[in-house]
LOMAR-721725 format. One record per residue (C-alpha): x, y, z; residue in three letters. Coordinates in steps of 0.02 Angstrom, whole numbers, padded with zeros to 5 digits, always signed. Example, Ala and Ser with C-alpha at 12.3 -4.5 7.8 and 13.67 -1.06 7.14 Angstrom:
2
+00615-00225+00390ALA
+00684-00053+00357SER
END
This chain:
918
-01439-00564+01177MET
-01286-00572+01063ALA
-01175-00424+01088VAL
-01095-00361+00928GLU
-00924-00283+00936LYS
-00986-00117+00874GLY
-01123-00106+01005GLU
-01007-00157+01143GLU
-00896-00007+01113VAL
-01045+00111+01105MET
-01107+00049+01273ASP
-00937+00069+01350VAL
-00941+00251+01303ASP
-01109+00272+01390LYS
-01076+00174+01549LYS
-00892+00168+01588GLU
-00866+00348+01645PRO
-01008+00330+01770LYS
-00925+00184+01855ALA
-00755+00265+01848ASP
-00818+00427+01921GLY
-00869+00343+02084LYS
-00717+00233+02102ALA
-00575+00358+02121LYS
-00442+00256+02212ALA
-00349+00346+02352LYS
-00160+00346+02335PRO
-00135+00252+02498ASP
-00286+00136+02476ALA
-00266-00043+02538PRO
-00238-00185+02415GLN
-00424-00231+02422GLU
-00505-00147+02271GLU
-00634-00017+02320GLU
-00797-00045+02227LEU
-00923+00084+02173SER
-01100+00076+02241GLU
-01164+00001+02079GLU
-01028-00133+02073ASP
-01052-00181+02255ARG
-01236-00203+02227GLN
-01201-00313+02073LEU
-01075-00417+02170LYS
-01195-00447+02317GLU
-01336-00488+02197ASN
-01229-00616+02105LEU
-01170-00697+02268GLU
-01351-00714+02322LEU
-01394-00795+02155MET
-01251-00919+02175VAL
-01318-00968+02347GLU
-01493-00988+02276ARG
-01428-01093+02133ALA
-01376-01219+02267LYS
-01553-01220+02339ASP
-01644-01387+02349ALA
-01802-01314+02270GLU
-01791-01331+02076PRO
-01895-01175+02041SER
-01781-01067+02149VAL
-01631-01146+02064GLN
-01703-01109+01894LYS
-01738-00926+01932ALA
-01563-00902+02003ALA
-01476-00984+01856ILE
-01579-00881+01733GLU
-01539-00723+01827SER
-01350-00760+01821ILE
-01365-00797+01634SER
-01454-00634+01602THR
-01324-00536+01701GLU
-01181-00615+01602ILE
-01264-00587+01434ARG
-01311-00407+01461THR
-01145-00360+01543ALA
-01050-00235+01442THR
-00874-00187+01482SER
-00726-00117+01389SER
-00654-00227+01251MET
-00495-00250+01350THR
-00554-00305+01522SER
-00658-00450+01586VAL
-00846-00413+01604PRO
-00893-00376+01786LYS
-01008-00526+01816PRO
-00871-00647+01761LEU
-00749-00558+01875LYS
-00863-00567+02028PHE
-00914-00747+01995LEU
-00734-00806+01982ARG
-00718-00858+02167PRO
-00879-00960+02151HIS
-00825-01057+01996TYR
-00771-01215+02090GLU
-00929-01208+02197GLY
-01042-01199+02044LEU
-00946-01343+01964LYS
-00973-01449+02121ALA
-01157-01401+02121GLN
-01169-01455+01938TYR
-01093-01626+01977GLU
-01212-01649+02125ALA
-01370-01610+02027MET
-01487-01743+01965ASP
-01445-01796+01785ALA
-01624-01780+01725ALA
-01644-01604+01793SER
-01673-01462+01667GLU
-01579-01346+01782ASN
-01421-01452+01765LYS
-01416-01413+01578VAL
-01443-01227+01607ALA
-01307-01226+01741LEU
-01188-01314+01621ALA
-01208-01166+01502ASP
-01165-01042+01640VAL
-01014-01144+01699VAL
-00954-01156+01520SER
-00953-00966+01503VAL
-00868-00943+01673LEU
-00733-01068+01621ALA
-00672-00939+01495MET
-00592-00837+01633THR
-00588-00957+01780SER
-00536-01129+01715ALA
-00357-01190+01719ALA
-00255-01166+01561GLU
-00277-01312+01440GLY
-00420-01393+01537SER
-00543-01360+01393ARG
-00686-01343+01519GLU
-00778-01214+01413THR
-00801-01348+01282LEU
-00833-01489+01406LYS
-00980-01400+01489TYR
-01043-01330+01324ARG
-01064-01507+01257LEU
-01159-01556+01415GLN
-01264-01398+01412GLY
-01417-01347+01312SER
-01405-01352+01123GLN
-01470-01175+01105GLN
-01383-01043+00999ASP
-01203-01013+01052VAL
-01212-00839+00977GLY
-01312-00780+01128LEU
-01154-00775+01234TRP
-01061-00656+01119GLY
-00903-00651+01014HIS
-00772-00681+01145GLU
-00855-00841+01204TYR
-00867-00907+01026ILE
-00684-00868+00993ARG
-00634-00960+01151HIS
-00743-01108+01109LEU
-00673-01119+00932ALA
-00496-01127+01000GLY
-00540-01271+01116GLU
-00634-01365+00979ILE
-00476-01363+00872GLY
-00371-01438+01013GLU
-00502-01568+01058GLU
-00525-01618+00876PHE
-00338-01646+00855GLU
-00330-01754+01011GLU
-00482-01859+00967ARG
-00423-01885+00790ARG
-00255-01951+00850SER
-00351-02076+00960LYS
-00474-02111+00817GLU
-00627-02064+00922GLU
-00793-01996+00855ALA
-00804-01808+00826VAL
-00987-01789+00776ASP
-01032-01683+00929ASP
-00890-01563+00888LEU
-00947-01547+00706GLN
-01124-01507+00767ALA
-01054-01367+00873LEU
-00949-01304+00727VAL
-01107-01298+00621ALA
-01178-01174+00749GLN
-01022-01066+00762ILE
-00987-01044+00575VAL
-01151-00957+00528PRO
-01129-00839+00677PHE
-00953-00793+00621ASP
-01005-00772+00440MET
-01144-00651+00483THR
-01035-00550+00603HIS
-00889-00507+00487ASN
-00778-00641+00562ALA
-00753-00746+00405GLU
-00568-00780+00441PRO
-00613-00855+00610GLU
-00744-00967+00531ALA
-00619-01026+00400ILE
-00482-01058+00531ASP
-00602-01165+00632LEU
-00659-01264+00479LEU
-00478-01293+00428LEU
-00443-01364+00600GLU
-00591-01483+00592VAL
-00561-01532+00409ASP
-00730-01472+00349ASN
-00692-01321+00239ILE
-00830-01353+00109PRO
-00960-01315+00245LEU
-00925-01130+00222ILE
-00998-01128+00046GLU
-01179-01129+00108GLN
-01151-00971+00211TYR
-01069-00869+00073VAL
-01170-00724+00002ASP
-01143-00564-00098GLU
-01080-00471+00055LYS
-00947-00590+00119ASN
-00895-00687-00038ALA
-00746-00575-00081ALA
-00674-00574+00097ARG
-00702-00761+00119THR
-00621-00811-00045SER
-00475-00692-00022LEU
-00437-00771+00146TYR
-00455-00947+00074LEU
-00335-00902-00066LEU
-00207-00836+00058SER
-00221-00994+00164CYS
-00191-01105+00014SER
-00009-01052+00001THR
+00026-01115+00177TYR
-00066-01281+00168LEU
+00006-01449+00118PRO
-00066-01545-00029GLU
-00208-01598-00053PRO
-00281-01472+00071ASP
-00224-01325-00036ASP
-00329-01388-00183ALA
-00482-01414-00071THR
-00470-01235-00008VAL
-00452-01165-00185LEU
-00598-01271-00243ARG
-00703-01199-00101THR
-00654-01022-00153ALA
-00701-01066-00333TYR
-00873-01128-00278ASN
-00900-00972-00173ALA
-00864-00859-00322TYR
-00976-00962-00437ILE
-01117-00951-00308LYS
-01115-00761-00315VAL
-01085-00761-00504ARG
-00911-00682-00499LYS
-00849-00780-00649TYR
-00685-00688-00680SER
-00628-00725-00502ASP
-00690-00904-00514ALA
-00590-00928-00674LEU
-00433-00867-00585ARG
-00459-00999-00451MET
-00481-01133-00586ALA
-00319-01077-00670LEU
-00231-01071-00502ARG
-00279-01255-00479MET
-00223-01287-00658ASP
-00391-01368-00692ASP
-00438-01357-00875ARG
-00610-01435-00850GLU
-00659-01307-00718LEU
-00602-01167-00833ALA
-00713-01236-00971GLU
-00860-01251-00851GLN
-00838-01072-00793THR
-00840-01008-00972LEU
-00995-01114-01009ALA
-01089-01055-00853GLN
-01060-00871-00888CYS
-01202-00806-00995ASP
-01159-00620-01004ASP
-01067-00577-01167ILE
-00959-00441-01087GLY
-00906-00558-00947GLU
-00872-00699-01070LYS
-00753-00585-01164LYS
-00668-00538-01001GLN
-00642-00722-00963LEU
-00567-00741-01136ALA
-00442-00600-01099TYR
-00390-00688-00938ILE
-00369-00854-01030LEU
-00268-00768-01165GLY
-00153-00688-01037ARG
-00129-00854-00948HIS
-00099-00944-01112GLY
-00236-01075-01096LEU
-00318-01107-01264ILE
-00493-01184-01248LEU
-00591-01268-01386ASP
-00744-01159-01416LEU
-00811-01259-01563ALA
-00852-01418-01468GLU
-00838-01488-01293GLY
-00898-01413-01127PRO
-00848-01234-01171ALA
-00931-01235-01343ALA
-01012-01071-01397VAL
-01166-01082-01509GLU
-01166-00907-01582ASP
-01039-00909-01724GLU
-00998-00724-01721GLU
-00969-00725-01533LEU
-00866-00883-01548ARG
-00752-00799-01673GLU
-00731-00645-01564GLN
-00690-00751-01410LEU
-00569-00858-01509GLN
-00481-00702-01569GLN
-00462-00637-01391ILE
-00403-00804-01318ILE
-00276-00830-01456SER
-00203-00653-01428ASN
-00215-00606-01612THR
-00245-00424-01565ARG
-00104-00417-01438LEU
+00015-00330-01558SER
-00117-00199-01602GLU
-00155-00164-01417GLN
+00029-00154-01373TYR
+00063-00029-01513LEU
-00085+00078-01462SER
-00011+00081-01285LEU
+00157+00134-01359ALA
+00074+00273-01462ARG
-00021+00334-01310ASP
+00142+00345-01211LEU
+00233+00417-01362ASP
+00375+00291-01371VAL
+00353+00233-01550MET
+00520+00297-01613GLU
+00647+00157-01637ALA
+00796+00155-01517LYS
+00973+00106-01562THR
+01088+00007-01447PRO
+01191+00167-01424GLU
+01038+00252-01349ASP
+01040+00114-01219VAL
+01226+00107-01183TYR
+01240+00298-01162LYS
+01429+00283-01170MET
+01451+00473-01161HIS
+01398+00462-00978LEU
+01535+00339-00933VAL
+01689+00416-00854ASP
+01859+00389-00932GLY
+01884+00208-00981ARG
+01774+00196-01134ALA
+01803+00029-01220PRO
+01919+00067-01366ALA
+02069-00007-01452GLY
+02117-00189-01473PRO
+02022-00250-01317ALA
+01858-00232-01411VAL
+01801-00386-01506ASP
+01696-00308-01643SER
+01599-00467-01687ALA
+01557-00490-01503ARG
+01509-00307-01491GLN
+01392-00321-01641ASN
+01317-00479-01568LEU
+01280-00385-01407ALA
+01202-00244-01507SER
+01094-00370-01599THR
+01018-00431-01436TYR
+01001-00258-01359VAL
+00913-00201-01518ASN
+00800-00355-01514ALA
+00750-00325-01332PHE
+00731-00137-01337VAL
+00624-00133-01493ASN
+00530-00295-01451ALA
+00357-00292-01526GLY
+00372-00119-01604PHE
+00387-00185-01782GLY
+00526-00062-01827GLN
+00706-00031-01779ASP
+00862+00048-01852LYS
+00965-00108-01884LEU
+00856-00245-01957MET
+00700-00166-02032THR
+00773+00003-02080ALA
+00756+00033-02268THR
+00878+00136-02369SER
+00834+00260-02506GLU
+00876+00133-02640ASP
+00749+00010-02571ASP
+00608+00133-02598LYS
+00634+00118-02785GLU
+00639-00073-02777HIS
+00522-00118-02633PRO
+00612-00259-02541PRO
+00461-00335-02455TYR
+00369-00466-02553SER
+00198-00500-02484HIS
+00186-00656-02589GLU
+00239-00812-02498TRP
+00360-00866-02636GLN
+00513-00758-02644TRP
+00569-00714-02820ARG
+00746-00786-02834PRO
+00812-00658-02961GLN
+00789-00520-02832LYS
+00879-00614-02696GLN
+01053-00551-02737GLU
+00994-00373-02737GLN
+00913-00398-02565GLN
+01068-00467-02486GLN
+01168-00321-02549GLY
+01065-00189-02462GLN
+00940-00247-02337LEU
+01028-00380-02239VAL
+01183-00277-02208HIS
+01170-00291-02017TRP
+01165-00481-02026ILE
+01329-00485-02120TYR
+01414-00376-01990LYS
+01405-00531-01879ASN
+01503-00693-01882LYS
+01431-00870-01891ASP
+01313-00889-01743HIS
+01301-00700-01738GLY
+01209-00707-01905LYS
+01088-00831-01828LEU
+01055-00710-01684ALA
+01036-00561-01801ALA
+00910-00648-01915ALA
+00814-00712-01763ALA
+00808-00537-01689SER
+00685-00493-01826LEU
+00561-00609-01739GLY
+00579-00513-01577SER
+00558-00343-01663ILE
+00399-00402-01750LEU
+00339-00495-01595LEU
+00155-00551-01596TRP
+00125-00476-01769ASP
+00104-00640-01863VAL
+00021-00571-02019GLU
+00136-00422-02043GLY
+00293-00509-01980GLY
+00303-00672-02075LEU
+00320-00593-02249PRO
+00467-00490-02184GLN
+00554-00644-02113ILE
+00512-00756-02260ASP
+00645-00690-02377LYS
+00786-00744-02260TYR
+00728-00924-02271LEU
+00799-00927-02449TYR
+00970-00859-02403ALA
+01124-00959-02454THR
+01203-00944-02282ASP
+01143-01082-02164ASN
+01161-00973-02009TYR
+01043-00844-02083VAL
+00915-00979-02126VAL
+00929-01049-01948ALA
+00902-00875-01877GLY
+00751-00845-01989ALA
+00674-01009-01931LEU
+00698-00957-01750LEU
+00621-00788-01793ALA
+00465-00875-01861VAL
+00446-00962-01693GLY
+00475-00803-01593VAL
+00347-00703-01693VAL
+00215-00836-01658ASN
+00253-00844-01472SER
+00095-00826-01369GLY
-00015-00804-01523VAL
-00121-00953-01574ALA
-00154-00923-01758ASP
-00287-01035-01837GLU
-00181-01078-01989VAL
-00031-01131-01881GLU
+00099-01044-01991PRO
+00242-01089-01873ALA
+00212-01274-01892PHE
+00184-01260-02079ALA
+00350-01171-02107ILE
+00463-01251-01976LEU
+00413-01434-01989SER
+00503-01463-02154GLU
+00669-01395-02086TYR
+00677-01507-01932VAL
+00751-01652-02030SER
+00885-01551-02125ARG
+01066-01610-02115ASP
+01138-01447-02052ASN
+01136-01445-01860ALA
+01111-01256-01846ASP
+00959-01258-01961ILE
+00886-01401-01860ARG
+00915-01310-01696ILE
+00835-01151-01765GLY
+00680-01248-01821ALA
+00669-01352-01661ILE
+00687-01207-01539LEU
+00572-01103-01650GLY
+00436-01236-01631LEU
+00464-01242-01442GLY
+00447-01054-01423ILE
+00297-01041-01541ALA
+00199-01177-01452TYR
+00260-01144-01274ALA
+00128-01197-01150GLY
+00011-01272-01280ARG
+00073-01445-01325GLY
+00038-01492-01505LYS
+00041-01678-01546ALA
+00105-01652-01725ASP
+00257-01559-01660VAL
+00291-01692-01529ALA
+00288-01824-01665GLU
+00425-01729-01758LEU
+00535-01697-01607LEU
+00522-01858-01503LEU
+00631-01962-01622PRO
+00765-01826-01616LEU
+00772-01833-01427VAL
+00806-02020-01426MET
+00919-02029-01579ASP
+01097-02053-01516THR
+01171-02018-01688ASP
+01122-01835-01692VAL
+01229-01705-01603ALA
+01196-01690-01416MET
+01150-01507-01440GLU
+01012-01550-01565VAL
+00945-01686-01452SER
+00947-01571-01299ALA
+00859-01430-01393MET
+00724-01552-01449ALA
+00700-01601-01266ALA
+00697-01418-01214VAL
+00566-01376-01346SER
+00456-01520-01288LEU
+00480-01461-01108GLY
+00423-01286-01157LEU
+00272-01354-01251MET
+00213-01479-01123TYR
+00262-01376-00970VAL
+00174-01439-00813GLY
+00075-01576-00902THR
+00178-01728-00853GLY
+00164-01796-01031ASN
+00215-01981-01020GLY
+00286-01999-01196GLU
+00403-01852-01177VAL
+00461-01907-01003ILE
+00501-02080-01070GLU
+00594-02010-01220ALA
+00705-01892-01118VAL
+00746-02026-00988LEU
+00787-02150-01127GLN
+00901-02021-01210ALA
+00996-01997-01048MET
+01016-02184-01025MET
+01082-02211-01201LEU
+01207-02068-01210ARG
+01390-02100-01170GLY
+01494-02016-01036GLU
+01572-01888-01152SER
+01398-01829-01208ASP
+01338-01817-01029LEU
+01484-01704-00985ALA
+01422-01567-01103GLN
+01339-01412-01028PRO
+01180-01437-01132VAL
+01141-01593-01028VAL
+01088-01476-00888LYS
+00957-01405-01006LEU
+00899-01581-01046MET
+00877-01613-00859CYS
+00780-01450-00846LEU
+00671-01503-00993ALA
+00618-01655-00893LEU
+00589-01546-00740GLY
+00479-01426-00839LEU
+00359-01568-00879LEU
+00326-01582-00691PHE
+00317-01395-00656LEU
+00205-01372-00503GLY
+00145-01553-00504ARG
+00213-01592-00329GLN
+00201-01779-00284ASP
+00177-01836-00464ALA
+00365-01819-00490VAL
+00418-01956-00369GLU
+00421-02108-00486PRO
+00531-02010-00608THR
+00649-01959-00466VAL
+00670-02144-00426GLU
+00718-02177-00608VAL
+00839-02030-00603ALA
+00933-02116-00461LYS
+00981-02257-00580THR
+01060-02145-00712LEU
+01245-02106-00737HIS
+01322-02028-00581GLU
+01373-01872-00677LYS
+01193-01817-00700ILE
+01093-01920-00576SER
+01105-01802-00427GLN
+01080-01646-00533PHE
+00926-01721-00617LEU
+00849-01773-00451GLN
+00866-01598-00379VAL
+00803-01516-00540THR
+00649-01628-00544LEU
+00612-01591-00362ASP
+00628-01402-00374ILE
+00521-01393-00531CYS
+00384-01502-00456ALA
+00367-01383-00308TYR
+00393-01221-00405ALA
+00293-01079-00328GLY
+00217-01192-00195LYS
+00314-01119-00048GLY
+00341-01294+00025ASP
+00442-01269+00185VAL
+00501-01450+00199LEU
+00573-01445+00023LYS
+00664-01283+00062ILE
+00741-01363+00217GLN
+00801-01511+00111GLN
+00877-01392-00016LEU
+00965-01291+00119LEU
+01038-01453+00187ALA
+01104-01494+00012LEU
+01179-01320-00005CYS
+01267-01338+00162GLY
+01364-01494+00114GLU
+01551-01480+00089HIS
+01599-01582-00063ILE
+01783-01619-00094GLU
+01804-01607-00283ALA
+01972-01658-00354GLU
+02032-01607-00528GLU
+01896-01640-00657GLY
+01768-01681-00523GLY
+01670-01518-00531ALA
+01515-01617-00579TRP
+01504-01687-00403LYS
+01446-01520-00333ALA
+01344-01457-00479VAL
+01179-01513-00402HIS
+01208-01384-00264GLN
+01186-01246-00393SER
+01018-01317-00443ALA
+00968-01326-00259ALA
+01007-01140-00237VAL
+00901-01094-00388ILE
+00767-01205-00311GLY
+00760-01096-00155LEU
+00704-00948-00260GLY
+00592-01055-00370LEU
+00493-01131-00228ILE
+00484-00976-00117ALA
+00434-00848-00249GLN
+00246-00871-00231SER
+00215-00771-00073GLU
+00297-00627+00015GLU
+00341-00708+00181LEU
+00429-00855+00100GLY
+00521-00740-00019ALA
+00588-00634+00126GLN
+00649-00790+00216MET
+00730-00854+00056ALA
+00822-00688+00038HIS
+00891-00711+00213ARG
+00944-00890+00178ALA
+01032-00835+00019LEU
+01129-00702+00116GLU
+01195-00841+00230HIS
+01241-00949+00081LEU
+01341-00805+00008LEU
+01442-00794+00167GLN
+01469-00978+00204TYR
+01432-01070+00041GLY
+01553-01165-00070GLU
+01593-01091-00243PRO
+01456-01191-00338PRO
+01330-01125-00211VAL
+01388-00944-00221ARG
+01381-00949-00411ARG
+01197-00987-00411ALA
+01145-00863-00275VAL
+01125-00716-00397PRO
+01017-00825-00511LEU
+00905-00870-00364SER
+00890-00685-00317LEU
+00843-00649-00498ALA
+00702-00778-00488LEU
+00634-00701-00328LEU
+00631-00527-00404ASN
+00594-00543-00589VAL
+00558-00367-00658SER
+00557-00303-00480ASN
+00711-00193-00449PRO
+00714-00198-00258ASP
+00850-00083-00191ILE
+00926-00208-00068ASN
+00934-00345-00199VAL
+01007-00223-00324MET
+01145-00176-00200ASP
+01185-00359-00163THR
+01197-00401-00348LEU
+01298-00244-00384SER
+01421-00300-00251ARG
+01428-00477-00323LEU
+01454-00412-00501SER
+01629-00358-00446HIS
+01664-00526-00363ASP
+01836-00606-00382THR
+01754-00768-00442ASP
+01716-00730-00626THR
+01569-00851-00628GLU
+01486-00764-00481VAL
+01511-00598-00571ALA
+01433-00667-00732MET
+01280-00733-00639SER
+01262-00568-00547ALA
+01268-00466-00708VAL
+01133-00572-00791VAL
+01031-00564-00629ALA
+01040-00373-00633LEU
+00959-00383-00805GLY
+00821-00496-00740PHE
+00774-00393-00587ILE
+00757-00238-00694GLY
+00683-00319-00849ALA
+00571-00195-00938GLY
+00574-00066-00798THR
+00694+00066-00870ASN
+00757+00083-00691ASN
+00878+00230-00691ALA
+00983+00172-00543ARG
+01005+00001-00620LEU
+01049+00076-00789ALA
+01184+00177-00701GLY
+01256+00023-00614ILE
+01264-00070-00780LEU
+01346+00079-00869ARG
+01483+00081-00738ASN
+01504-00106-00756LEU
+01525-00087-00944SER
+01674+00027-00910ALA
+01740-00087-00772TYR
+01741-00243-00882TYR
+01796-00160-01045TYR
+01940-00284-01062LYS
+01837-00441-01028GLU
+01737-00482-01185PRO
+01621-00613-01107THR
+01576-00507-00957LEU
+01555-00352-01064LEU
+01439-00451-01177PHE
+01333-00503-01027LEU
+01329-00323-00963VAL
+01260-00270-01132ARG
+01129-00408-01126ILE
+01077-00347-00952ALA
+01064-00170-01019GLN
+00952-00233-01159GLY
+00841-00324-01033LEU
+00823-00171-00921VAL
+00762-00067-01068HIS
+00659-00208-01141MET
+00514-00147-01246GLY
+00566+00032-01199LYS
+00498-00002-01027GLY
+00328-00069-01080LEU
+00361-00254-01054LEU
+00383-00366-00904THR
+00459-00538-00882LEU
+00368-00576-00720SER
+00287-00748-00733PRO
+00153-00696-00608TYR
-00003-00600-00659HIS
-00179-00561-00596SER
-00115-00480-00437ASP
+00018-00613-00407HIS
-00115-00749-00401VAL
-00076-00843-00562LEU
+00089-00914-00618LEU
+00112-00935-00805SER
+00203-01100-00834GLY
+00273-01058-01005SER
+00341-00890-00943ALA
+00427-00972-00796LEU
+00494-01109-00910ALA
+00576-00980-01025GLY
+00655-00889-00878ILE
+00721-01052-00801LEU
+00796-01102-00967LEU
+00903-00945-00973VAL
+00949-00957-00787LEU
+01004-01138-00805PHE
+01106-01089-00958ALA
+01191-00962-00844CYS
+01260-01104-00737LEU
+01387-01121-00879ASP
+01377-00941-00939ALA
+01550-00947-01019LYS
+01510-01089-01138SER
+01322-01058-01166THR
+01273-00873-01169LEU
+01455-00820-01185GLY
+01488-00956-01314GLY
+01383-01015-01460LYS
+01216-01043-01372GLN
+01173-00861-01343HIS
+01017-00892-01450TYR
+00940-00968-01291LEU
+00903-00788-01240LEU
+00757-00795-01361TYR
+00677-00922-01244ALA
+00628-00770-01138LEU
+00499-00726-01272THR
+00356-00827-01192PRO
+00383-00727-01031ALA
+00378-00556-01117MET
+00210-00472-01089ARG
+00151-00291-01094PRO
+00139-00229-00913ARG
-00015-00128-00954MET
-00189-00094-00894LEU
-00300-00056-01042MET
-00486-00022-01022THR
-00603-00061-01167VAL
-00789-00068-01197ASP
-00880-00229-01242GLU
-00840-00211-01426SER
-00653-00199-01386GLY
-00634-00012-01422LYS
-00516+00086-01309LEU
-00606+00176-01169LEU
-00492+00301-01079PRO
-00544+00322-00896VAL
-00453+00389-00742PRO
-00374+00254-00633VAL
-00275+00263-00471ARG
-00112+00166-00476VAL
-00016+00134-00315GLY
+00077+00006-00210GLN
-00032-00144-00173ALA
-00080-00164+00011VAL
-00118-00334+00085ASP
-00296-00320+00151VAL
-00326-00504+00189VAL
-00434-00527+00345ALA
-00431-00341+00389GLN
-00587-00268+00467ALA
-00700-00148+00376GLY
-00661-00087+00201ARG
-00474-00049+00203PRO
-00390+00040+00059LYS
-00310-00085-00061THR
-00176+00034-00127ILE
-00064+00166-00050THR
+00033+00314-00119GLY
-00067+00315-00278PHE
-00066+00431-00428GLN
-00211+00457-00544THR
-00183+00427-00729HIS
-00292+00400-00881THR
-00288+00226-00958THR
-00194+00145-01038PRO
-00065+00144-00896VAL
+00088+00041-00848LEU
+00088-00068-00692LEU
+00251-00120-00608ALA
+00272-00278-00504VAL
+00186-00249-00335GLY
+00072-00112-00400GLU
-00116-00117-00410ARG
-00245-00008-00496ALA
-00422+00041-00453GLU
-00550+00136-00553LEU
-00554+00323-00519GLY
-00731+00351-00580THR
-00903+00284-00536GLU
-00967+00307-00713LYS
-00908+00132-00762TYR
-00900-00035-00676LEU
-00757-00156-00716PRO
-00810-00332-00764VAL
-00655-00404-00679SER
-00612-00368-00498SER
-00425-00368-00537THR
-00377-00222-00648LEU
-00233-00290-00751GLU
-00205-00324-00936GLY
-00360-00287-01039VAL
-00515-00249-00933VAL
-00690-00227-01001ILE
-00794-00086-00925LEU
-00983-00073-00920LYS
-01082+00084-00889GLU
-01145+00100-00711ASN
-01337+00105-00719PRO
-01345+00197-00550ASP
-01222+00333-00600TYR
-01286+00513-00589VAL
-01183+00647-00677GLU
-01135+00784-00554MET
-01129+00958-00630HIS
-01020+01084-00544GLU
END
């Protein structure tokens, strides 16, 4: 009889004390163990059976062998010690083996004895002899489950070793697979899913598990499969995820299945999942997940087509995020943070001791530029602020906003006198940033925002026009409007003569269509990438926009165009900082595509020596982004450890090391263990690394902890922000902004305030401190930049692309963010998302319910039903979720349609719920 773990413990409680009671050892007892009456009887009985098993008479043999089998199977002992029969039979193991060899091959008893010897081999055989398996294969083919858990566990271990050995010798493994097919169903029905999966992974047969998945074990099985996938090489990781997907589909958990499809980056599977799901509420939930991930599916035709027109329109609206602005504002109202904040509210200069920046050290244009960005970040998505959208008394008499698309020219002068005052407090590129900040303030509100931006498109100042074009792109970020207003407005400006206007339009298109490549836009931008007559900056921005749009798709045309551009450009062009962004643009096309990048890396080796090495490393780190590939990390560490002698003007020789350091964070960010090891490696690099390596360490730390203000990381960065190497300090300041993005973290805000006093005489550093302050208070604490969502399972390519763009720009912070390319900060827009949990009913109306929010606990492969969160507080939705937090429903009145409570979750009434009256 199979002994279940639970029963075994129960029996111990009944029997063990009895045995113990009789066997009280005397202090001076001899070494020979004194047995109780019961044990002595058992021992003598077993010895007699062993003698009988050697009898010449088959019937006597048979009875003896059966009796030994029964004793072994029914033996119960404590979980920690060997069962008594196995202990007493240990001296007879060799004898029974010899008896087995001597028996006639045709004898039935030989098979039965093989089973017994196989079980005894667990405790008696020599280490590594694999005799449990050897005799099992020669024994009867009856159910292995009869011998209990421990035997099965032992057998599974030996099967794995044997399989490995046979495969290396290319021998047949059919008998092992037959045994595996017996063990897996036993494990699956006895709550040992992880053991079944481990065994199947060792024998390369993971799809076998699908047939044993049912309602009870599907969640545990798939969770374990998902966790394994991060540690497996390709293509095994995809096989495991596909198995998890099939398991979820089998038990009709479509929202989880869709997450697996998105994790594999498989558009077709995502379409199939949507098509298979027939429940309207669940279909809408799938649409919310797709919208959050940024995958736009065609619902009119193709595999995911929806017949019902009304439903199709509702789903389309959800997927394209058209109601995101409305939901975000309702969250803000609920949390009572609607009032616009000014940059001064963020700086809190009155709290800074002594050295307040004053006098000639302050560059007022630079200060206003900083305030523009802080204002854009803090009021992101709120639709109102006190610098750009504020209306004066005079404007109420002459309403400045024209809701007609054509602006009336005679009113233009009047507008520029009053309304655009903040723009004209900035110089040149500052005006561009100020006009573009309007896009950030009106984020996601396409209908209400475009008319407010439109008037600036007719300004006489080219910088203002360029900023307005960028604003149009920013407003449309993450929202797929049917009429494509971004393309309609921006396309005609791409071919203008003025470089700033072109850049505004190009980057605007990249941000608006990030993650959803549009062929019409590519047609416009591809010629600009290859044209050697246009300024390098324009060409690089066109490449960056295409990289944002086609992130992770490996689009052949774009790859060809960018490579060609790099081949055709001269040495002076290739020495510009924007070339690094062009290299990144190429890397973004391969984001997460692993091996597919290799042919392009080969081409990169043939390019000009100034960029060749940097491009190779960038391509490599992007291709393995978030994959946790240990071999790649070892290669990168080897690169970082090199000592490169760079003479005057030879700084480019070591620049690839900076990319390698960023790569450590990029590859290791997917799972906790890898991230911890990467933190340790970065500590070493700080101590022993060359200057180019040290400069990138803060950026790598930022990638590992986006919107996650970990205290140790915060202390490290705070230390580095006072570093003697200015470039290290600049990177550290920006990194402080990234780790606290959208968290309102008070400790971090204090560190940045002190830094603003410390660097009051250094305009560039002070500017970056302000930017970091703006990031920390982003969206008044309602937004996050983290590219991961759905409980850290899914990585949003366009979000990561935007973050990487800013981090790569920080490799030359002085000339990019601190120079004229500060507008690259708007590339963070695709990564900005509300960090909310909002519960709604099927029609999309808010449904406030109590939820418990706490630190997420890793419950993979844990026994029973462990708690998934710890240290929780109960709130009523909508609530905010920080990185590393998880929510669960605090009421049984409703059932969530999605197992992961994040973003917008649809609730259904629980049919079994009974109202309890006090």
